[in-house]
N, C-alpha and C positions, 0 to 999 in steps of 0.2 A: 503492500501498498504505500508506505513513503518514498518507493523507488519510482514509482506511479506518478506521485505526486509533485516529487521533483521533478520528473519528465515534464509533465504539464505547466511547472512552474516556468523551468527553462524555455518552453515552446513558445510561452507567455511574454518572455524576455525576447525572442527573435523577431515578434511582431512590431516591437518599437526600433530597430535599427537605427544608429544614427547615421549620418553621413560618410564619417569616417571609415563605421564596420563597412558601409556598403564599399567605398572607395576599394577597402582592402578588397573584396568581396572581386570587387572588376577586376583588379590587379592580379589575382589568384587566377582568374579565368584565361587572364590574357597570356600568364607565365604557363599555366598547365598546358593551354591551345598550343603554348611554340614548342613546349616537350612531345606532348603528345604528335605533331606534326614532323618534328625534326627526326625522328627514326625513318619516316618513310620518305621526307627530302631528300638524305642523303641517298637512297636507294633510287629516288627518281632520276635524281641527277645523273646519275653515271647510265641513263637510257635518254637522255635529253626530256624528260616528263615534268610535269609541275603538280600541283595541286588539283588542278582541273582535270589532269588525266587520272588521276587517283580516285576522285570523287566519281568517274565513270566508270572506270573499272569496277569498282567496288561495287554499284550498282547494277550495272550489267551481271556481274556473276553474282549478285544476290537474286537475280531475277532473268536468269537468263531467258532471250526472245521477247526482252520488253521492246517496246516502239521507241522510237525515236520522240516522238509527242509525250510520250511516260516519263522519260530520262530528262526531258526539259522541263516538265513539270514538278519533279522531284528534286533536281538540281537548282531549278529557279533561276536559269541564264537566258541568254538569249539565243536564239535559233544560229543566229552567224557565231557565237562564241563554242556552242555546242560542235557546230558543223568544222570547224575549226580543229578542236580536240579531235574529235571522232574521225575526220579523214588523217590524221597523222597516225591515229591508232590503228586503223584500217590498212593503212600505207605500210605500215611498218608490219603488220600480221599477227597485231594483238587481239583487234575486234573482227569479225566478220558481220557483213551486214548483208539480211536476205532479204529478199521481196518477199511480201506477206501473201498468204494462199488465197485469203478471202478477200483483201483489199490491196490490189496490186501497186498503190499509192502509198501505203505501209511500208516501215524498214524495220524488220526484227534483228536486235543486237545478238550477238553471243560471244562471248570470249574464245579465243584459239587455244590451245593447249599453251602456248606462250603466254598469251595473255593471261591465263588462270595460273600462270605459274608467279608470271610478277605479282598478280594479285593475292595471292599465297605469301609471298614473302614481305610482302608490303605489310599487308593486315596481320601476319606472326608478330611483325617489329611491335606494332600497336597492343595487341591481344599480349604481349609478354607485358608492356608497359601496366595495361589496364589491367591484368590478372594483380601484377604485384600491388597497386595501386590498392585494388581494391579486398586484397589480401590484408596488407596492413592497416586499412581502414575499420574494416570488420564488418559484419551483415548489415546492421544498422546503418551506418553511414552511407554504405552502398545504396541500399532502399530510400532513404534520406537523398541523397544525391541526383540519382533518378527522376524523383520526385520534383527535386527544384530545376531540373533541366528540362520536363516535360511541363511544367506550370511557365516555363520562359519561352516556350514556342508560342507563336503566336495559332492561331485557329485553323490558319490551310496548312501549317505545318505540321500541327500535334496532328490532325487529318491524315496526311500522308503517314507521319510517323507510325499510328495505329494502322492503316491497312497493310503497311512493311511489317508489323508485329504479327497481325494476324495471317502473312503469307507464311509467317516464318514455319 
């Protein structure tokens, strides 16, 4: 009972964060993102790729056969910027674009064996970092972290995120 009361009291304190506490949280997000992307960046630069390429191969791997339009929606980028990224990945043999069977205007995207290997390498670097952080933080912190991230999403991002979770 005392532990539950302490947790409730602690939670109430979080409702009244000062600007300084919020600033520290914002800065922690910046540095965490830098760390989270550092390992993949080191791998991707060897191939002449950047974060946009990483995001594309991640979500193509997540949903093989996804359409270009679906990928545009998930990534929230312009068609022009996605086309540049996809062109490079296709020309380099990491992504295959297939014409839709029902709608010939659709392009369905698949990773090649080479693309899947790069995706595994990059994702393993991030999983290693996240696994260590989650293990050190503990299950309650992990659940709280996920909840905070989901609350920071706008409605459209949350819809896309939940659709991806359901497709898992």
